[in-house]
N, C-alpha and C positions, 0 to 999 in steps of 0.2 A: 502494500499499499504506500509506505513512504516514498519508494521508487517511483511510482506511478507519478504521485505528487510533485517528486523533484523534477520529472521528465515534462511534467505539465509547466512548471515554473521556468525551467530552461526554455521551453518553447515560447511561452509569453515574452520572455526577457529578449531571445533572439528576435522575434517578431516585433517587437517594440523599437529595438536597436535598428532594427531593417528599416521600419516606417518612418523612424527620425531620421535617418540618412539619405530618404528619398528626397532628389533633387528636381525642383521643379525646372520644366523645360519652357523654352522660350526668352526673350528679354527680360531681364530683371535687374536692378539695383542692389549691388553688393557694396561693401566697404571693408578697408583695411585700417588697421591703427597706424598712424605715422608718429613716429619718434621725433620728427622735426619740431614739432609743437603740441603733440599728445592730442591730436584730433583723430576722427574717424573721417577718412577719406573716401567718397562715393565712387564706384565705378558700374558700368553698364555692362553686364556680361549676357552673353547668347548661349543657351544650352540645347543641343540637338533634339527633338521630339522624343528618340528612342535613346537616349543617352545611355550608356552600357559602361560602368566603372572599371569591367574587365577589358574593355579595349583603350587603345591609346589615340587620343584625336588630334587631327592637325588644328592649329591654333594661329588665330590672326589677331595681332594688336593694331587698333584703329587710332588715330590720334587726331584730334578736334581741329578747327581752325579758330582764328582769334575772333573773339565776339560769340563764341559758339559754347558747347557744352557736352558731356559724354552721354546723354539722351539723344541729341542731335546726330552725334558722330556716330551711333547705332543704326539710326535711321538712313543716313547716308551712305553707309557701306554697304548696305542691303539695297541700295537704290530707290529709296523712299524719301523723296524730295517734299516740300511743302505743298500742301493743295493750294488750289487757286484762291488769293485773298487770304492765304494762312499764314501769320508771322510765327516768328520762330519762338515766341513764347507759347504760344496757343500748340505748335507742333511739338513742344516738349514736353506737354500734358500726359502723351499717350503713346503706345507703338501700334502702329497698323498692321494688319498680317501682311506675311510675306512668305516666300517660297523657303521651305526649311534646308537647310546645307548640314553636312555632317562636318561641322566645325565649332568649335569653341570659339567665341569671339569677345574681345573685352575692349573696353574704350574709356580711359582715363578721363577726369574732370581735369586734372593737370592745374589746380588752383586758379583756372581761369585764363586770361589771356596776359602769358608771360614768358612765352616760348617754349623750350622743352631742353633748356640748361639749368644747371641749378637744382633749386628745389624741386621744380617739376619734372624734371630727369629723373632724380632720386624718387618721385613718386610712380613714375612708369615702371621703374625695375621691383619697387615693393608691390604695384600691382600684379605684375607678372609672378611675384613669389606667391601672392595669395592664390591667385587663379591655379596656380601649379600644386597648391597645397591642399585644393578643395576638388581639382579634377584631373582626369589621366591624360596627361598631355605627352605627344611624340615628340621629343627634342629635336628630330631630325625633319618635322615638319610644322616649322614655326615661323610666322611670317609678319611683315610690318607694313603698313601703310598709312597714310595721311593725306589731309587736303590742305593747302596754303600755309600757313603756321604749322599744322600737322605734318604737312609734305617736308618743310624744313625739319621738323623733328625727326621723321622718318630717315632724313639725309644722316642728322647726326647721330641719333640711337643707332642706327644701321651700320654706320661707318666706323663709329668708336667701339663697337662690339662685334666685329664680323663673324667671329665664329659662332653667333648664336642663331643667326637668321640663316633659312633656307631661299629666300627669295625678300626683295622690297619692292614697294610699288609708290613712289611719291606722286603727288597730283597738285599740278600748280604750285609747286614747292617755295616757299619764302625761306630761303637757304641763310641760316643764321652764320656770324662771323664767326671765321676758323676751320668752317667745314672744309674747305679746299684743301686744308694739310692731309686730310685723312682719305682723300678719293680713291688713292692706290687699294686701300683697303677691301674694295668690293671686287676684288681678284675670283673670288671663291664663291660668289652667288650672282644671279641675274637680277638685273634692275630694270623697271619699268615705268618710264616717266609719261605723264598724261599732261597736256597743256592746252588752254585756249588759245587760238591763233590772234584773238583780238582783246586778250588781257591786259586791263589798263593796270591791275596792280602789281600781279608778278608779270613781268613783261616775258614774252615769248622768247626775246633775243638772249634773256639770262638764261632760259632753261635749256635753251638752244647750245649755248656756250657750256653748260653744266654736261650736256649729253656728250658733246665734243670730248671733253675733259676726261669722262669716265671712259670712253673708247681709247682714248691715248693712253690710260692707266692699263689697258688690258682687260675691261671689264665686258661682260655679256649684255648689252644694253640695248633696249627696244623703246621707241619713241613714237606717241601718236599725237598729233596736234590736230586740234578741232577747227576748221576755218570759221572764222567769224564769232566764234565761241567767247564769251567774257570770262570773268573770274569764276564762274560757276561749272568750270570743265569736269567738277566731280559728277554733276549730273549724267553726262556722258561715260565718264570712266567707270563708274559703280552700276550702271545701268544694267538690269536683269541678271546681277550676281557675277558680272563679267570677270572681276579680280579673282573670286574663287576660283572660276576656270582657270584662270590662268596661273594663279598660285599652285594649284593640284598639279602642275607639271613637273613641280620642283622638289628636289629631297637635299636636305644636308649631308653631305660627307663630311663625317667628323674626322676622316683620316686623309685629307688631300694630298697628293704627292708634292703639290708645290704651293707656297704660302707666301704673300706679299704683305708687310706690315709697316705704315708708317704711323708715327704717333708725336706729338707735341707735349705729352703728358704722362708721367709712371701710370697714372689709374687708367689708361689706356693702352697698355703696353704689351698686350696678349691677344695672339690669334691662333687658334688650333694649339700645335705642338711647338709653337715658336714664341719666345719671350723676349723683349729687350730689356736687359738689367739694368744698362746704364747709356747715357748719351749727353751728348754736348746741349746743355740747357741754352734756349733762346733759338734754336735751330729745329728743324723737323727732321726726326730720326727714321730712316728706311732701310729695310732689310728684304730681301728677296731670298728664300731658301727652296730647293727642290731635290729631290732624290735624282741620282742618275744611276740606279742598279741598287741591289741589296745594301744596306748600310754604307752607302756612299753618297755624299751630299756635295751641292755646291751652293754658295751662299756669297751674296753681294750685300755689301753694307753703304751706309751714307750717314756721316755723324752720330756712329754707333760705337760706344767704348765697350760694352759687354754684353753678351747674350747668353740665353739657355735653351737648350730643347729638351721636351719630353715626349720622347716617342713611344712610350709604354703603349703595347697593343697595335702601332703601327704595322700594316701587312708589309711594308718595305725595311723594316727594322727586326734584327735578331739580338737580343742582349748578351749571347754567347758567342757572337762573332766580332772580328776587329771592325772598327769604325774609321773611315776615311772622311775628312771634311776639307773640302777646297773654299777658303775663305779669302775672297779678294785677291785669288791667286797663289795665296800660302797653302800649302798641303799639311793637314795634321792627321797623324795616325796615333790610335790608342786602342788598347787591348779592349776596353768596354767603357760605355756610355753611362755614367750612373745619375741618378736623381742626386741634384747638388753641385753638379758641374757645371762650370761657367767657362764660355769663352771668352777672353779679356784682351783688350787691345793693350800693348806695352810698348809704347812708342808706335814703329811702324809695322810691328810682328803682334801676332796673335799667339795665344797659350791657354791652354786649360788648365784652371784651378778650382778649388773647393770654395763654394759660397762662403763667406765671412759672415758672422752677424754683424751689421752694421752698427758704428757707433749713432752720432747725430748726422745723420745723412738723408739726403732726399732721396725717397722711395714713394711708393703707392700711399696714400692716406698721409703722407708728412713731406709735401712738395711745394704747397702754397698752391697758386698765388693767393691773395687777399680775399677773392670771389669765394675761394672754397671754404671759408669759414662760414659764410652765410647761405651755402649751398646744403647745408645739414643742420643738425640740431644745434642750436646755438642761442645763448643768453647775452643781454645786453646789462652791463654792470656800471654803476655810477658808483662814485666813491663818497664815503662818509668822513674820510680823514681830515685832520687839521682844525676839528671842532668849528665846522659851518654853522652859521646861523641859519635862522630858517628860511630866509630869502636865498642865499647861496646854496643851500641844499635844494629847494626848490628849482634853482637854476641848473644844477646838477643833474638832477633827475630829469629835467624836460630835455636835455641833450641826449640821454639815454632814450627817451621816449620818442624823440624825433627819429632816430635811427632805427627804432624798430616798426616805423609807420610803414607797413607794406600795404595795408588794406583801406587805402583812400581812393576815393572816386577819381576815376581818370576820364570821366564822361560816359555816355551811354554805352558806346561801341567797346572800348575797352575794359571798362568796367573796374571792379576792385579784384585784386589779389588775394586769395585767401589763406594768408600766412599769418601765424599768430604768435611770434617769440615773445619770450617773457623778459620782462623789465625787473633787476633787482639791484637792491643796494650791495655792496661789498659784505656787510654783515649779514645779509640773508642766503648769501651763496652756500651752500652745503657740500659738504666732501662728494655726496654722490653728484651733484651737479658738476663739479671739477672733473670727476670721472666720466661722466656720460656727455658733455657738452661743450662745444667750444665757447670760448669766452671772449666777449667784445668788452675791452675795458677802457672806461674814461677817465682820463686825469691823468695824475703823475704818481710817483711813490710817496708823495706827501700827501695827497688827497684820497689814493684808493690804496686799499690795504692790500689787496690781491696784486697790484703791481709792485708793491713792497717785498710781497711773500715770493713773488718771483724775480725778484730784482737781480740776484745774481746771476740768474740764467738769461735774461734779456739782454740783447746787443747795442741797444743804444737808448738815448733818453733825451727830450728836447729841454734845452736851458732854461732854467725861471724866467730870466727876463725876455723870452721870446714867445711866452704863452699867449701873450695878446696879440701878437703880430703874425705868429706864424703856425702852421699845423704840420703835425707827424703822426701818419699812421703807419703801422707795420704788423705782418704776420709773424709768429715765430711758434715752433712746435715744442710744447711743455707735456712731458708723458706721452700718452697716446692721443692727445687732442692739440689744438692750435688754441693761440689765445692770440686776438688782434689788439694792439694798444693804440689809442689815439689820445695824443696830448695837445693842448692847445687848442686851435680852432679845429672844428670837426671837419673831417674829410670832404663831405659835400659842399662845404662852401669853396672847395676848387672847383670851379666849373669846368668840365671836360665835354668838349663838342664831340658828339658820336654822329659821324657821315654816313653811317651804314644805312641802307634803304629800310631796313626793317627794325629799324633801333626801338621802335617803339615796343616792339613783340619781345620784349625782356623784362627782366627782374626790374621793379619800380625803383625808382630814387627814395631814400638814400643809398640803400643796401644795392642796386643795380649800380650804381656809380663805381663801385670797387671794381667791377669786371673791367675798367679802362685801366688798371694800375697791375702792378707786377705784386713783387713782395712788399715794397714800402713805397710811399710818396711823401716828400717833405715840400711843402709851398709856403708861398708868403700872401699875406691878404692882397687880394685885389690884383695880383700879378697872375696874367694868364699862362705863362710858362711854370712848371713845376721847378724846384730848384735841385731836386733829385728825386727820381723815380726808376728803380731798377729791381733786381731781383739779387738773393743771394747765391753763393756757388753750391755745389752739389753738397759740401759738407755744411751749408746754412753759415758760411762765413761770407763777410763783405770784402769783396775784390780790392786789390790794392788802388785801383782807379777809381773805384766807387767811393772807397774810403777817403782818398785825397780830395773828392770832389765834396762829399759830404762835410770834412773838417773845413774846407775853404768857405763854406757859408756860414761858419761860427754860429750855426745855430743848435747843433746836435753834439753831445758828449758821448763818444765811441766806447765801449767798455772793452 
């Protein structure tokens, strides 16, 4: 009798669990927790009607354009434009019926209109991680598309993580600044551009130039231009599920015979089995590596000082055989290639060395520039040191509050960017905050106790007699996080002209102003040119040339 009851209870338990895990089909709004500002970030997800968690599904990420949202983006990628007389607000309220596809599709909100660099870029990858935790995704059939601002995001996210995607499809792409450095990374997947021939926003001439640049880099490119079509070329591009049909032709090869990789940052230094370990900062590092027989590789580099290979499970590699690598004409042979081996340049020659645990060195997650601080979880901190009066304390707090103003109205189209970082006094910052967050510290060692706390590790300070006339802002790694110190005038008082055609599609000021600088900026009030704006070297040191220039300003003390 007891066993019958036990079986019955187990059956009820399993049935309840199965029912609780039932996944709704069709379009639906889900969310993930963002540790940028401890908010729930929505995204729209499409689940096929007969979703089976035992199967692996192809996955499409769709990025919305400026002035749009995740709900509209889901409609767009399925070819459902607004009905006649219907505005975007009305169209966002519901999902019309459309033909089922055997794809998981996800569309992020990405905080509104701010491009897909910085916080919004992180949001996309956080959303992808959330989707993969909920659904069975085929890693070799993952695709990326987007329109206008989202087309630019498709280029940026597609090119900076080239080993993640099987194919990408940018539609009338508003290409962001810096994307040209990564075009060569599309070597291992196809790219399909769509463009309106009479587009007044994203000019067809610009997209045609991009197409030619991709072709010159060896990419497999398709281009469709719709004569007479304005900026709404997505209506044609996504009509009748066309993009799903195109994506279905392609599958990622996780072990390509040949890889090309370009990068200007350590955070984007990997493609498949190839990793750039060190390179000359300020330049675009490029490497091309390919097999020419079993365990035989030919590699060409440009501005690369060190790289590594992870050939585990590659069909053209055997760990038990001798490895021969021709690097820039120099042949290296060794008995075996192990994890931890790095091929490093010494003068004009290459050698194989063991990876060393770096000291203070620029690596992924610890390379700057200042914009990286506000691209992740960060806190704005004003000082309480020096016994300030009520008015002075309020002034200090107001500066930090101004820096944290991401969500102000930029008009009906650009709208508000939904980022809500915290503002704290130095007394309110807890050990957990220092461990988890980048810190934007205002003041000096006399006025901000955290600047004083980290003083022995920080490389420079603004002189006391220059606090009213000059501003100094710089980034520096402390532990596993960054601090950004701003002394004297706040960095946004140094006006920087941004002539990029899509400058408005970026992080709002004041935070967005940091994207114009490297690791530091020193400026004088009302002067258009910075006194010094540069970056630390690979060991987080100031070069002799930059040190000389900083000293000549007589505004900074170098430690």
